[in-house]
C-alpha positions as CSV (number, residue, x, y, z in Angstrom):
1,M,0.0,0.0,0.0
2,K,1.4,3.4,-0.9
3,V,0.2,6.4,1.1
4,T,0.8,9.8,-0.5
5,G,1.5,13.0,1.4
6,S,-2.1,14.2,1.0
7,K,-3.4,10.9,2.4
8,I,-1.0,11.1,5.3
9,G,-2.3,14.5,6.1
10,L,-5.8,13.3,5.9
11,L,-5.0,10.3,8.1
12,N,-3.6,12.7,10.7
13,G,-6.9,14.7,10.6
14,I,-5.6,17.6,8.4
15,D,-6.8,18.3,4.9
16,V,-3.6,19.1,3.1
17,Q,-5.0,19.3,-0.5
18,Q,-7.0,22.4,0.3
19,G,-3.9,24.1,1.8
20,K,-5.5,24.6,5.1
21,A,-5.7,22.6,8.3
22,E,-9.1,21.5,9.4
23,Q,-10.3,18.7,11.6
24,I,-12.0,15.7,10.1
25,S,-14.6,13.6,11.9
26,P,-14.0,10.0,12.9
27,S,-16.4,8.8,10.2
28,Q,-14.4,10.7,7.6
29,F,-11.2,9.2,9.0
30,R,-12.6,5.7,8.6
31,R,-13.7,6.4,5.0
32,I,-10.3,7.7,4.1
33,L,-8.6,4.8,5.7
34,Q,-10.8,2.3,3.9
35,Q,-10.2,4.0,0.6
36,S,-6.4,3.9,1.2
37,V,-6.4,0.2,2.1
38,P,-8.4,-1.8,-0.4
39,Q,-10.3,-4.8,1.1
40,G,-8.5,-8.1,0.7
41,E,-5.1,-6.5,-0.1
42,T,-2.2,-8.2,1.6
43,T,1.4,-7.3,1.5
44,G,2.5,-11.0,1.5
45,P,4.3,-12.9,4.2
46,I,6.1,-11.0,6.8
47,Q,9.8,-10.9,6.1
48,R,12.6,-10.7,8.6
49,T,15.0,-7.9,8.4
50,N,18.6,-7.9,9.3
51,S,18.1,-5.2,11.8
52,L,18.5,-6.3,15.4
53,P,19.4,-9.9,14.6
54,E,20.0,-10.6,18.3
55,I,16.2,-10.3,18.9
56,H,15.5,-13.0,16.2
57,S,18.1,-15.3,17.7
58,A,16.9,-14.9,21.3
59,H,15.6,-18.1,22.8
60,P,12.5,-18.1,24.9
61,I,13.1,-17.6,28.6
62,Q,11.8,-20.3,30.9
63,V,11.1,-19.1,34.4
64,V,12.2,-21.6,37.0
65,H,10.8,-21.5,40.5
66,P,13.5,-23.1,42.7
67,E,11.5,-22.6,45.9
68,K,8.4,-24.4,44.6
69,P,9.0,-27.5,46.8
70,L,9.2,-25.1,49.8
71,V,5.9,-23.5,48.8
72,S,4.1,-26.8,48.5
73,R,5.5,-27.8,51.9
74,A,4.2,-24.6,53.4
75,A,0.8,-25.3,51.9
76,Q,0.8,-28.7,53.5
77,I,1.7,-27.1,56.8
78,L,-1.1,-24.7,56.5
79,D,-3.4,-27.7,55.9
80,L,-2.0,-29.2,59.2
81,F,-2.8,-25.9,61.0
82,N,-6.4,-26.1,59.6
83,D,-6.8,-29.7,60.7
84,Y,-5.5,-28.8,64.1
85,C,-8.0,-25.9,64.5
86,Q,-10.9,-28.1,63.3
87,Q,-10.0,-30.8,65.8
88,L,-9.7,-28.3,68.6
89,D,-13.2,-27.1,67.8
90,N,-14.6,-30.6,67.6
91,P,-15.9,-31.7,71.1
92,D,-15.8,-35.4,70.0
93,V,-12.0,-35.3,69.4
94,T,-9.8,-35.9,72.5
95,L,-6.6,-34.1,73.2
96,K,-4.8,-37.4,72.9
97,Q,-6.0,-37.6,69.3
98,I,-5.0,-34.0,68.6
99,E,-1.5,-34.3,70.0
100,P,0.0,-36.2,67.0
101,V,-1.3,-33.5,64.6
102,L,0.3,-30.8,66.7
103,N,3.6,-32.6,67.0
104,D,3.7,-33.2,63.2
105,M,2.8,-29.5,62.7
106,V,5.7,-28.4,64.9
107,S,8.3,-30.7,63.3
108,Q,7.2,-29.8,59.7
109,T,7.4,-26.1,60.4
110,E,10.8,-26.5,62.0
111,F,12.1,-28.4,59.0
112,L,10.6,-25.9,56.6
113,H,12.0,-22.9,58.5
114,R,15.5,-24.5,58.7
115,D,15.5,-25.5,55.0
116,C,14.3,-22.0,53.9
117,T,16.9,-20.3,56.2
118,N,19.7,-22.5,54.7
119,T,18.5,-22.0,51.1
120,V,20.0,-19.1,49.1
121,D,17.1,-18.9,46.7
122,C,14.4,-18.5,49.4
123,P,12.8,-15.1,49.1
124,P,13.0,-12.9,52.2
125,G,9.2,-12.6,52.5
126,F,8.9,-16.4,52.4
127,K,11.5,-16.7,55.1
128,R,9.5,-14.4,57.3
129,I,6.4,-16.5,56.7
130,T,8.2,-19.7,57.6
131,E,9.5,-18.1,60.8
132,E,6.0,-17.0,61.8
133,L,4.6,-20.4,61.1
134,F,7.3,-22.0,63.2
135,M,6.8,-19.6,66.1
136,Q,3.0,-20.1,65.9
137,A,3.4,-23.9,66.0
138,K,5.8,-23.7,69.0
139,L,3.3,-21.4,70.8
140,E,0.5,-23.8,70.2
141,Q,2.6,-26.7,71.4
142,F,3.5,-24.7,74.6
143,K,-0.2,-23.8,75.2
144,F,-1.2,-27.4,74.6
145,Q,1.4,-28.8,77.0
146,R,0.6,-26.2,79.6
147,G,-3.0,-27.4,79.6
148,D,-4.8,-24.4,78.1
149,Y,-7.2,-26.7,76.2
150,I,-8.2,-28.8,79.2
151,T,-11.9,-28.2,80.0
152,S,-13.4,-29.1,83.3
């Protein structure tokens, strides 16, 4: 498609042929554009240029999440916290039945926190979350062993 100077002016909203600048309406713009580009006209296949060959030779980047196993372990620990809370709220579950869930919760959070602290790739925000999970699990264990959940 070849666009002449007068058509460029018209596409920009200026009537160059009359020697004066005047605004054209959107419908006029659409009509001029349709006249400039005949229906069904194609320029053929897109051809590569030699400009910026490094862009053409670039390989797609694959994002790798090295902390993904840590994140899935954290999700499992949150499920343990949820199970623990549900069992505490259930009057049919005894404290002896709850204790193994609590002990598992504490050990899993301790391992996760230790692994995240020793891993270079662990994001700082995630380290803080694992630390809070570990402290909360230890606090629950302390309250459980102190007898806070014994009802008379």
